[in-house]
KOLPA-444202 format. One record per residue (C-alpha): residue in three letters; z, x, y. Coordinates in nm, 2 decimals. Example, Ala and Ser with C-alpha at 12.3 -4.5 7.8 and 13.67 -1.06 7.14 Angstrom:
<res = ALA&w = 0.78&u = 1.23&v = -0.45>
<res = SER&w = 0.71&u = 1.37&v = -0.11>
***
This chain:
<res = UNK&w = 3.92&u = 1.45&v = -0.80>
<res = UNK&w = 3.92&u = 1.48&v = -0.42>
<res = UNK&w = 4.15&u = 1.27&v = -0.21>
<res = UNK&w = 3.87&u = 1.20&v = 0.04>
<res = UNK&w = 3.53&u = 1.05&v = -0.05>
<res = UNK&w = 3.23&u = 0.96&v = 0.18>
<res = UNK&w = 2.97&u = 0.71&v = 0.10>
<res = UNK&w = 2.64&u = 0.61&v = 0.28>
<res = UNK&w = 2.46&u = 0.27&v = 0.30>
<res = UNK&w = 2.12&u = 0.16&v = 0.42>
<res = UNK&w = 1.96&u = -0.17&v = 0.41>
<res = UNK&w = 1.67&u = -0.37&v = 0.55>
<res = UNK&w = 1.59&u = -0.74&v = 0.57>
<res = UNK&w = 1.28&u = -0.91&v = 0.69>
<res = UNK&w = 1.31&u = -1.14&v = 0.99>
<res = UNK&w = 1.14&u = -1.49&v = 0.98>
<res = UNK&w = 1.16&u = -1.82&v = 1.18>
<res = UNK&w = 1.37&u = -2.09&v = 1.02>
<res = UNK&w = 1.64&u = -1.87&v = 0.87>
<res = UNK&w = 1.99&u = -1.85&v = 0.98>
<res = UNK&w = 2.08&u = -1.49&v = 1.13>
<res = UNK&w = 2.41&u = -1.36&v = 0.99>
<res = UNK&w = 2.52&u = -1.02&v = 1.11>
<res = UNK&w = 2.86&u = -0.86&v = 1.07>
<res = UNK&w = 2.99&u = -1.19&v = 0.93>
<res = UNK&w = 2.90&u = -1.40&v = 1.23>
<res = UNK&w = 2.61&u = -1.63&v = 1.29>
<res = UNK&w = 2.38&u = -1.52&v = 1.58>
<res = UNK&w = 2.17&u = -1.77&v = 1.77>
<res = UNK&w = 1.82&u = -1.64&v = 1.75>
<res = UNK&w = 1.47&u = -1.79&v = 1.68>
<res = UNK&w = 1.45&u = -1.57&v = 1.37>
<res = UNK&w = 1.69&u = -1.50&v = 1.09>
<res = UNK&w = 1.72&u = -1.25&v = 0.80>
<res = UNK&w = 1.55&u = -1.33&v = 0.47>
<res = UNK&w = 1.73&u = -1.26&v = 0.15>
<res = UNK&w = 1.89&u = -1.37&v = -0.18>
<res = UNK&w = 2.24&u = -1.41&v = -0.02>
<res = UNK&w = 2.28&u = -1.49&v = 0.35>
<res = UNK&w = 2.11&u = -1.15&v = 0.42>
<res = UNK&w = 2.39&u = -1.01&v = 0.63>
<res = UNK&w = 2.24&u = -0.65&v = 0.66>
<res = UNK&w = 2.56&u = -0.51&v = 0.82>
<res = UNK&w = 2.78&u = -0.63&v = 0.54>
<res = UNK&w = 2.55&u = -0.51&v = 0.28>
<res = UNK&w = 2.55&u = -0.15&v = 0.41>
<res = UNK&w = 2.92&u = -0.15&v = 0.43>
<res = UNK&w = 2.94&u = -0.26&v = 0.06>
<res = UNK&w = 2.70&u = 0.00&v = -0.04>
<res = UNK&w = 2.88&u = 0.28&v = 0.15>
<res = UNK&w = 3.21&u = 0.18&v = 0.00>
<res = UNK&w = 3.08&u = 0.16&v = -0.35>
<res = UNK&w = 2.89&u = 0.47&v = -0.32>
<res = UNK&w = 3.21&u = 0.65&v = -0.19>
<res = UNK&w = 3.39&u = 0.53&v = -0.49>
<res = UNK&w = 3.10&u = 0.62&v = -0.73>
<res = UNK&w = 3.06&u = 0.26&v = -0.83>
<res = UNK&w = 2.69&u = 0.23&v = -0.79>
<res = UNK&w = 2.55&u = -0.02&v = -0.54>
<res = UNK&w = 2.56&u = -0.38&v = -0.42>
<res = UNK&w = 2.26&u = -0.48&v = -0.64>
<res = UNK&w = 2.44&u = -0.35&v = -0.94>
<res = UNK&w = 2.74&u = -0.57&v = -0.88>
<res = UNK&w = 2.57&u = -0.87&v = -0.73>
<res = UNK&w = 2.22&u = -0.90&v = -0.87>
<res = UNK&w = 1.96&u = -1.08&v = -0.67>
<res = UNK&w = 1.83&u = -1.22&v = -1.00>
<res = UNK&w = 2.17&u = -1.41&v = -1.06>
<res = UNK&w = 2.15&u = -1.76&v = -0.92>
<res = UNK&w = 2.53&u = -1.76&v = -0.85>
<res = UNK&w = 2.46&u = -1.53&v = -0.55>
<res = UNK&w = 2.19&u = -1.74&v = -0.41>
<res = UNK&w = 2.27&u = -1.80&v = -0.05>
<res = UNK&w = 2.62&u = -1.66&v = -0.09>
<res = UNK&w = 2.82&u = -1.57&v = 0.22>
<res = UNK&w = 2.82&u = -1.19&v = 0.23>
<res = UNK&w = 3.19&u = -1.19&v = 0.33>
<res = UNK&w = 3.27&u = -1.31&v = -0.02>
<res = UNK&w = 3.08&u = -1.00&v = -0.16>
<res = UNK&w = 3.27&u = -0.77&v = 0.08>
<res = UNK&w = 3.60&u = -0.91&v = -0.03>
<res = UNK&w = 3.50&u = -0.85&v = -0.39>
<res = UNK&w = 3.40&u = -0.50&v = -0.30>
<res = UNK&w = 3.73&u = -0.43&v = -0.14>
<res = UNK&w = 3.91&u = -0.55&v = -0.45>
<res = UNK&w = 3.70&u = -0.31&v = -0.65>
<res = UNK&w = 3.79&u = -0.01&v = -0.46>
<res = UNK&w = 4.14&u = -0.10&v = -0.41>
<res = UNK&w = 4.18&u = -0.15&v = -0.79>
<res = UNK&w = 4.03&u = 0.20&v = -0.83>
<res = UNK&w = 4.31&u = 0.33&v = -0.61>
<res = UNK&w = 4.11&u = 0.37&v = -0.27>
<res = UNK&w = 4.18&u = 0.26&v = 0.09>
<res = UNK&w = 3.94&u = 0.28&v = 0.38>
<res = UNK&w = 3.98&u = 0.56&v = 0.63>
<res = UNK&w = 3.70&u = 0.45&v = 0.85>
<res = UNK&w = 3.34&u = 0.30&v = 0.87>
<res = UNK&w = 3.08&u = 0.40&v = 1.12>
<res = UNK&w = 2.78&u = 0.17&v = 1.13>
<res = UNK&w = 2.46&u = 0.15&v = 1.32>
<res = UNK&w = 2.24&u = -0.17&v = 1.35>
<res = UNK&w = 1.87&u = -0.13&v = 1.44>
<res = UNK&w = 1.75&u = -0.45&v = 1.59>
<res = UNK&w = 1.51&u = -0.51&v = 1.88>
<res = UNK&w = 1.63&u = -0.87&v = 1.96>
<res = UNK&w = 1.87&u = -1.04&v = 1.99>
<res = UNK&w = 2.10&u = -0.79&v = 2.17>
<res = UNK&w = 2.39&u = -0.70&v = 1.94>
<res = UNK&w = 2.64&u = -0.54&v = 2.18>
<res = UNK&w = 2.79&u = -0.86&v = 2.31>
<res = UNK&w = 2.88&u = -0.96&v = 1.96>
<res = UNK&w = 3.04&u = -0.63&v = 1.84>
<res = UNK&w = 3.40&u = -0.73&v = 1.91>
<res = UNK&w = 3.36&u = -1.06&v = 1.72>
<res = UNK&w = 3.19&u = -0.88&v = 1.43>
<res = UNK&w = 3.48&u = -0.61&v = 1.41>
<res = UNK&w = 3.74&u = -0.89&v = 1.42>
<res = UNK&w = 3.57&u = -1.08&v = 1.13>
<res = UNK&w = 3.51&u = -0.77&v = 0.93>
<res = UNK&w = 3.87&u = -0.64&v = 0.97>
<res = UNK&w = 4.00&u = -0.97&v = 0.86>
<res = UNK&w = 3.79&u = -0.98&v = 0.55>
<res = UNK&w = 3.87&u = -0.62&v = 0.46>
<res = UNK&w = 4.23&u = -0.65&v = 0.57>
<res = UNK&w = 4.20&u = -0.32&v = 0.78>
<res = UNK&w = 4.24&u = -0.24&v = 1.14>
<res = UNK&w = 3.95&u = -0.31&v = 1.38>
<res = UNK&w = 4.01&u = 0.05&v = 1.51>
<res = UNK&w = 3.88&u = 0.16&v = 1.16>
<res = UNK&w = 3.54&u = 0.00&v = 1.22>
<res = UNK&w = 3.27&u = 0.14&v = 1.44>
<res = UNK&w = 2.98&u = -0.07&v = 1.51>
<res = UNK&w = 2.68&u = 0.06&v = 1.72>
<res = UNK&w = 2.35&u = -0.10&v = 1.80>
<res = UNK&w = 2.01&u = 0.05&v = 1.88>
<res = UNK&w = 1.65&u = -0.07&v = 1.93>
<res = UNK&w = 1.36&u = 0.13&v = 1.81>
<res = UNK&w = 1.19&u = 0.12&v = 2.16>
<res = UNK&w = 0.93&u = -0.15&v = 2.03>
<res = UNK&w = 0.82&u = 0.10&v = 1.75>
<res = UNK&w = 0.79&u = 0.01&v = 1.38>
<res = UNK&w = 0.89&u = -0.31&v = 1.19>
<res = UNK&w = 1.22&u = -0.34&v = 1.40>
<res = UNK&w = 1.03&u = -0.30&v = 1.72>
<res = UNK&w = 0.78&u = -0.56&v = 1.63>
<res = UNK&w = 1.07&u = -0.79&v = 1.54>
<res = UNK&w = 0.97&u = -0.81&v = 1.18>
<res = UNK&w = 1.30&u = -0.69&v = 1.05>
<res = UNK&w = 1.65&u = -0.56&v = 1.10>
<res = UNK&w = 1.80&u = -0.24&v = 0.94>
<res = UNK&w = 2.14&u = -0.09&v = 0.93>
<res = UNK&w = 2.33&u = 0.22&v = 0.82>
<res = UNK&w = 2.68&u = 0.29&v = 0.73>
<res = UNK&w = 2.90&u = 0.58&v = 0.65>
<res = UNK&w = 3.25&u = 0.52&v = 0.50>
<res = UNK&w = 3.54&u = 0.74&v = 0.44>
<res = UNK&w = 3.78&u = 0.64&v = 0.17>
<res = UNK&w = 4.08&u = 0.80&v = 0.04>
<res = UNK&w = 4.29&u = 0.79&v = -0.28>
<res = UNK&w = 4.63&u = 0.62&v = -0.22>
***
């Protein structure tokens, strides 16, 4: 088995009025929020998928089914903590995460330091191990029309 492994995550959530908007473990003030079975934190979901994929442990839906009522409305930080336990139990630690959030509005950049601090605390890793970038789609597609938010993550893990 290789000492280093790479995983990739991608997720999308619809945006609708009258929903809370959780992103990177923090609540953003916005007229729309993400729709999902859990709190619909797209950034945490891609991090979970990238970590699980790197460890060859399937995906977030396999471990936390959207058909299971116990996960209805759950704080995604709880899911992330459970994923961290799974990968650590398998003998892995995080090298780094590189993420990109695709969102037209609200602007994400002012919130990145708070997101990094929140995620680092949940994962018990250095903030320096987490890269969060944000982009718009220049008003194109479902992101540009403010119908949804998407995110990507690449995770490097290593055997300890």
